[in-house]
N, C-alpha and C positions, 0 to 999 in steps of 0.2 A: 500385501497383496499387489500385483500390478494391473494396470488399466489396459484392457486389450484398445487397441486403435479402432474398432470397430464402432459404429453408433451403439449398438448393443452390449450393456453392461450388464452383467447378472445380479450383482448388486451394488447397491448405492451407500456411498458414506453417510454419517449422521449430518440432519443439519446444523450447520452452526447457527448459534446466537448472533443477532445483528443487532443488539442493543450495546449502546456506549458503556463502558464501563467494565464490561465482562473482560478482565484480565488476568485475574488471578484465581480469586475465587468471589462468592457471594457471601455479603455478610447480613446476617440475620440480629433483627434487634426487635424488641418487644416494647410495646406501647401499651399504658393503661389508662383508659379513660371513665370518668365517674359520671352516672346522670342522676339527676333525681327528679320525682313526679309528687303531686299533691291529689290524690282520689277523694272526691267530696260525694257522700251519699244521705238523699234527703229522704226518709222515711218519718216513722211517727218521733225517732229521736234524731236528731243530726251527729252524724260521725264524722269525724275529720282523720285521714290518716297520712302519713308520708313513709313512702317507701324510697330505697337509695340503691342503686343496681351498680355493680363494677365489671367491666366488660374489659376482658385482656385478647388483644389482636397481636400476630405475628406478621409483620410483612417483611418482605425481603427487599433489599437496595442493591443497588451495583456498584457503590462508592466505596472502592478500596484505597486507603491512607495510604501512600507510598512517599517515604521520607528519604531525603539527600542523605546519603550515607557518607561519612568522613573517610571511610576506607576504601570509597571507589577513586581510581585514577587511571589517566589514559596519556599515552604517550602523544597525543594530539591535542593542540589548544583550540579553543572556540573564540569567536568575535560574531559582533552584531553586522549583519549585513542589509544593506539597504533595502532587498527587495522583502525583507520579514521584518522591517523597523516598527511596523505598525502594533505588532503583538510581540514584539521583543523576541522572535526567536533567532537563536544564534546557530552560527554554521563551523564546520572545522575551517580551519585557516592553514596556509603556509604548507600545504600537501606537496610534495615532491612529485616528479613526473612519474617515478618509479612506481610509487604507492598508490598512486591515481589509476596506473595500469593494471597494478596488482587489484585494487578494489573491484573495478570496473572491467574484469574479466571472468570466465566461467560460471557456473551453475549455482544461482542461490534459491532457496524455498521463502516463499511469503509465510512469515511465520505471525505475523500480527498486522494490521493496517487499519486505518480511519475508514469504516463502512460509507461505502458510496454506491448508489445505483441511481441513474438518471432517467431511464427510461424504460418501461416494462413494453420491449419490444421484442418478438421472436428472432430477429436478426441480432439483437444483442450479443457481443462477446465477452467473456469474463476477462479480467485483467485489472491493470492498474486505475482505470476508472469505471471499473465495475467489480467491486470485490464483496458486493454482499449476496446473500442466497441468489442465485443458486451456484455461486462460484466455491470450488475448492480445488485443493491441489496444485495452487498456482506456483509458477517459476518464472524468473528472469533469469536468462542467459545472456551473456556476452560473448564476442568470439574473443577467440586467443591466438588472434593473427598480430604479429609484431608486437612482442612481448617484453622488449627491452627497456620501453618508457613511453608516456602518454605523449602521444603527438598533439599539438592543440590545433594542427590544421585538417587533420584527418578524420573523420566520421567513424564510427565501429558500430559494426551491425548488434542487433539486440532482438532476442526472441521473447516476447512476452505470453506465455500459454497456461493454461490451466484446465480444468475438468468441468464442464457446466450439467449439473445434476438434473437439469430439466431435459437435456437433450439426451442427454449421455455421451455427449461428444468432447474429445479435448480441442481446443478450439486455440487457435496460434493467430498471434498479431505480430507481424513484421513492425521492426522497430530500428531507429539509426540513434545514437547519441554522439554529441560532439561538443565542444568547448565553445563557450558564447564570448569569451573573452582573451586577449593576449595572455601569455605566459608572465608578461609583467605589470598585469592588470591586479590591483588588490583582490580581486575576485576571481581571478584567473583559475584557481585551481578550487573554486568553489561552486561556481554555479555552469550548470550544463543544459543543453537542450534537448529533449527527447522527441523525435520525429516518429509519428506511428500512421497506419492505416486508419485509426480509428476504432472506437468500439459499438456506435451507434449508427444507425440511419440518421439522424437528426443532429445537430449542432446543440453542444452543451451551453448553457448560459452561463456567463461569468458575472457575479457580483460586481466586479468592477475591470477595467480595461489593464492589464497589465502593461507596465512601461518597459518599454524594451530599448531605451536610450543608450547608444553605446555599445549594444550586442550585435554580435555578427549572428545572424539566424538564417540561415539556408539550407533547407530541406533538401537532400541528397536528389531525388526525384520528384515526380509530380504526385506520384501515388502517396505521398507522405503527407496528408491534410492537416493532421491534428500535432499542434507543437506545445510541447509543455516544458515550462523551465523548473528545474529543480535542483535540490542541491544536496550534498553528505551532511548530516548533523551527526552522525555518528559512523565510527568504523572500528573495527579491531580484526586483524588479518589473521585470514583462514576461520574467521568466527561469525562475524555480522557486517551487516550494512545497514545505515539509516538511510532513508533518502526522505526529503520534504518538498513538496510541488509549492512553489509561488503562487501559481493559478489559483483563483479564489472562485470556484464553481458553486451556482446554487445548492447545494446539497440539502437534500430532502430530509436525510438524518440529524441536521443541525438546523432547523430553521429559524431557530431565536437567537443563534449568534455564528458568526464566521467562522470555520475551524480549518487551519491547514490539515491538508491531507498527507498524512505520515507512512511510511512503509518501513518495517523491521524485517529485513530479509537474512536469513542464516543460511551457511554451508551445510548443515546439519537438516536433515529432514526433522527430526525430533529433536530440538536444542535441549542441552541440559539445564538445570534449572539454575546454575550460576552464569549462563549465558544471558538465560532470560532477566535476571537481576542485574545483570550490567547493561543490557539494552535499557531496562527501566531508569538506570541512574544517568545514562548518557540522555535520555528523553528529558530527564529533569535539568539536567544541566545546560541541555539546548533550550530550555525555558518552555517545553512541551510537556502537557499532561498526558500521562500513560493511560489514564482512564478513558480517553477518547477512542482507544484503539479496541478492536474485537481479535479472538484469537482467528487463525484460517486454518481450517481442518484439512491436514496432512494426512490421515490415516491411510490414505490410498494414494499409492505413489505412481507417476508415470516414469517407469522405468527405462523406458526407451530414449537413447541420447538423442540429442539434435544434432543435424549435420547443417553449419552455414554453407551457403553456395550463393557467390554473388550476382549469379546470372536471377536467380528467384527474388533477390532482393531489388533489382531493377537500378541498380544505382549509376548514376551519371559520372561518378567518379572513379578514376581508375589509379589508386593509391595502394592497392593490396600487393603484398608478397606471395600471396598466392590463391587460389580459385576458391579455396575452402578451407573452414577451420579443421582443429583436431578432433573434435568432436565429432567422431566418426562411429555410424553405426547403421542400422538399416534407419531410414528416414520415416516416421509415422506420417502420416496423410493427414495434412491440415483441412480444416472445415471449410477453406477456400482455397481453391488453388492459385498459381502463381498468374495464368491466364484470365482467371473471372475478374469482373468488378465488385469487389465488396463494398459494404455500407461504408461511407467515409466522414469524418466529422471535419469541419473546417475550423 
């Protein structure tokens, strides 16, 4: 079914589960407990009896054991990146400029993600930093301008959009992505900065300040207050893209331990089981536990294609070969207009 662009939506998709571990199925296990009690009765004669009871309880757990398969192969190697050294997350290495451009272009559907929601605000927008309920039908769309190769000096437009089940709106967040290192840097093909308008009216608290030593971080214009540092930890051409955020926010879903936020994007809205299996293997190879991810509801599709327009993105860069992307169709109405001042995150 298609999602209309008006706030009135006749039917809502199912509410997604937001508990860590709900990745493929739920494991049921049966536990047996035994207890004994002694009862004394004091009458004309003393009688003592002992009873024993057995109680059977069925409990549901969300822990799915996923093993690394020896049959899994990838054309891309992984290596340790200093940004993720604390928890030994590995990223893809030595991606050529053409592969990077192919990976960071076109439309992806968010299939799985680390759950996060930082403020219960009516002004919050669904997206990368707001993946729990009421978010669903989320997409990440990169412009397809200058497709020959990735230019390390050129930022590219990104649209992060999804359906908010509370408001019935399709919410859009303008973003840019660019390299933070030069091409000859060891992590030049690995680390990127994603600048966005923000998803909340308040600042998200980071557990530790991310060190940006040696990085080139320059927002394309003043409206992009939210800066995310991300890396590619898995990729298969025309199939999936796995991103991991280096910023560590105070995520209420993981209060007992810090967990990196990971996003599994697929080219297909409903990916095959083979694709999902390969995504799990990529995550394990990168050193990330797939059980941290939740499934993102994609039963309802935003069918209208998005049109990129540089004037709407308010970029101060004049590096485009054309004024719009080839993603052409009737542009849907954003929940925030380009002339408004949406809540920003610093």
